[in-house]
Each structure stands twice: as structure tokens, then as C-alpha cells.
C-alpha positions in Angstrom: 110.8 115.9 72.1 109.3 119.1 71.1 105.7 117.4 71.4 106.4 116.4 74.8 107.7 119.6 76.0 104.7 121.3 74.8 102.5 118.5 76.8 104.5 119.5 79.7 104.0 123.2 79.3 100.6 122.3 78.8 100.1 120.8 82.2 102.2 123.6 83.9 99.9 126.3 82.2 96.8 124.3 83.7 98.4 124.1 87.1 98.8 128.0 86.9 95.5 128.6 86.1 94.1 126.5 88.7 96.5 127.6 91.9 97.4 131.1 90.9 94.8 132.8 87.9 91.5 131.7 89.1 91.8 133.0 92.6 92.9 136.1 91.1 90.0 136.4 89.1 87.6 135.4 91.9 88.9 138.1 93.7 87.8 140.8 91.1 84.1 138.8 91.4 84.4 137.8 87.8 82.2 134.5 88.2 82.0 133.9 84.0 85.8 134.3 83.5 86.7 132.2 86.7 84.2 129.5 84.8 85.7 129.6 81.7 89.3 129.5 83.0 88.1 126.5 85.4 87.4 124.7 82.3 90.2 125.7 80.1 92.6 124.0 83.2 90.2 120.9 83.0 91.0 120.3 79.4 94.6 121.3 79.3 95.7 119.1 82.3 93.7 116.6 80.5 95.7 117.1 77.1 99.0 117.5 79.1 98.6 113.9 80.8 97.6 112.1 77.7 100.0 113.4 75.2 103.2 113.2 77.1 103.3 109.6 77.0 102.6 108.9 73.7 105.0 112.3 73.2 107.9 110.1 74.8 107.1 106.8 73.6 107.4 108.2 69.9 110.4 109.6 70.9 112.1 106.5 71.8 110.6 104.6 68.6 112.5 107.1 66.5 115.7 107.8 68.1 116.2 104.4 69.1 116.2 103.6 65.3 115.0 100.1 66.0 112.0 100.6 63.9 112.2 101.5 60.7 110.1 103.0 57.4 106.6 101.7 57.4 106.7 100.2 60.6 107.5 103.5 62.4 104.5 105.6 60.9 102.5 102.3 61.8 103.2 102.6 65.2 102.4 106.3 65.3 98.8 105.9 64.5 98.2 102.8 66.4 100.0 104.2 69.3 97.9 107.4 69.2 94.5 105.4 69.4 94.7 105.3 73.2 94.5 109.1 73.4 91.4 109.1 71.6 90.0 106.6 73.3 90.9 108.3 76.9 88.3 111.3 75.7 85.5 108.4 76.2 86.5 107.2 79.7 87.8 110.6 81.6 85.1 112.4 83.7 86.0 115.8 83.1 83.3 117.1 85.7 83.6 118.6 88.3 87.1 118.2 88.1 89.2 115.7 85.4 89.8 112.1 86.6 91.4 110.0 84.3 91.6 106.9 86.2 87.5 106.9 86.3 86.0 103.6 85.5 82.8 103.7 83.5 82.5 100.2 83.2 
């Protein structure tokens, strides 16, 4: 559950960067900082959107006590694979688009 809360916080930080912090930095004409913050927004949003479903699913598996022992550990590894694969199927520029198709 802590992982889910942290991924939600990461997503909120990503949105705060985009709507509050970057416009404030742009008012001071600091172009490099605004570019770095925008890149941070993209990658933080990706982490928030990809880790949250995994965290909820693993929370459900662990606390339901339906799956036990080695199967639980195996599920933790197998269910984390989609997060890794999403790196290759996500368009990060000009802004993040997780649903982008690269087929």
C-alpha cells in the first residue's frame, strides 16, 4: 500500500510541476531549468501511471491471502514485467503518451 501511495504522490508531483512550478520558473526566464523540470514531469508521470496498477494488484494479492509462498513471489516478478515492457511502448516526447502504438 505504501508503494501505491508513493506512486500516487509521484503522479501528483508530476502534475504540480506542469501546472504550478514550470510556469513560475518560466516567469523568471530560466529556460534550462524549465526544460529539466518538464523532463522530470514526463518521467515522474510515467512512473506514477505504471507503478500504481502494479502496487494495487500486489496489495490485493498479498492481503487476500489466497496466494501463498513461492507463488506469491513468482507473481511479484511476473506481474512486474509489463512495467518494464511499457518503457519500450511509451512515447515520452513531446509529452508522455502511454497509449501510443508503435506497431
